[in-house]
C-alpha positions as CSV (number, residue, x, y, z in Angstrom):
1,M,-77.1,89.7,-115.5
2,K,-73.3,89.6,-115.9
3,K,-71.5,92.9,-116.5
4,D,-69.5,93.7,-119.6
5,I,-70.6,90.7,-121.7
6,H,-72.8,92.5,-124.2
7,P,-71.5,94.0,-127.4
8,A,-71.4,97.8,-127.9
9,Y,-74.6,99.3,-129.3
10,D,-73.6,102.3,-131.4
11,N,-75.1,104.5,-134.1
12,L,-75.0,103.2,-137.7
13,K,-75.6,105.3,-140.8
14,V,-77.4,103.4,-143.5
15,I,-77.1,104.6,-147.1
16,M,-79.8,103.3,-149.4
17,T,-79.3,102.7,-153.2
18,D,-80.8,106.0,-154.1
19,G,-78.4,107.9,-151.8
20,T,-80.9,108.6,-149.0
21,E,-79.5,108.1,-145.5
22,F,-80.9,107.3,-142.1
23,M,-79.5,106.7,-138.7
24,T,-80.2,103.6,-136.6
25,R,-78.5,101.7,-133.8
26,S,-76.7,98.4,-134.1
27,T,-74.0,96.2,-132.7
28,K,-72.4,96.0,-136.2
29,G,-69.3,98.2,-136.6
30,G,-68.2,101.0,-134.3
31,P,-69.4,104.5,-133.4
32,D,-68.9,105.9,-136.9
33,A,-69.9,102.8,-138.9
34,V,-71.6,103.2,-142.4
35,M,-73.6,100.5,-144.2
36,R,-74.2,100.9,-147.9
37,L,-77.0,98.8,-149.3
38,D,-76.7,97.1,-152.7
39,I,-80.4,96.4,-152.8
40,D,-83.3,97.7,-150.7
41,S,-87.0,98.3,-150.9
42,K,-86.6,101.1,-153.5
43,S,-84.7,98.9,-155.9
44,H,-85.8,95.3,-155.3
45,P,-88.1,93.8,-157.9
46,A,-90.4,92.3,-155.3
47,W,-91.4,95.9,-154.2
48,T,-90.9,97.9,-157.4
49,G,-92.3,95.4,-159.9
50,V,-89.4,96.3,-162.3
51,H,-86.7,93.7,-163.0
52,R,-83.3,95.2,-163.4
53,L,-80.1,93.3,-164.1
54,N,-77.2,94.5,-162.0
55,D,-73.8,93.5,-163.4
56,S,-71.5,93.1,-160.4
57,G,-68.0,92.0,-161.2
58,G,-68.8,91.4,-164.9
59,Q,-70.8,88.2,-164.3
60,L,-73.5,89.3,-166.7
61,A,-71.0,90.1,-169.5
62,K,-69.3,86.7,-168.9
63,F,-72.6,84.9,-169.1
64,K,-73.5,86.7,-172.4
65,K,-70.1,85.9,-173.9
66,R,-70.3,82.3,-172.9
67,F,-73.8,81.7,-174.3
68,A,-73.7,84.2,-177.3
69,G,-74.0,81.4,-179.9
70,L,-77.3,80.1,-178.6
71,G,-79.5,82.8,-180.2
72,M,-80.2,84.9,-177.2
73,Q,-80.7,88.6,-177.8
74,S,-79.4,91.3,-175.4
């Protein structure tokens, strides 16, 4: 194998949606890299069976405003 062609393989702290943390190793980021998850197995409807609407960037509010006259209830 050729030397010095592989990316660095460092520790990565993963912070889940409920605030729990765990350490893993990855080529993403540097030695003090942190990955915050927007959705994971504790919050995804496929695993929880509960559907929650997350409004990121006001998209849900914009949708409700645009289609307010069509008789939809919020």
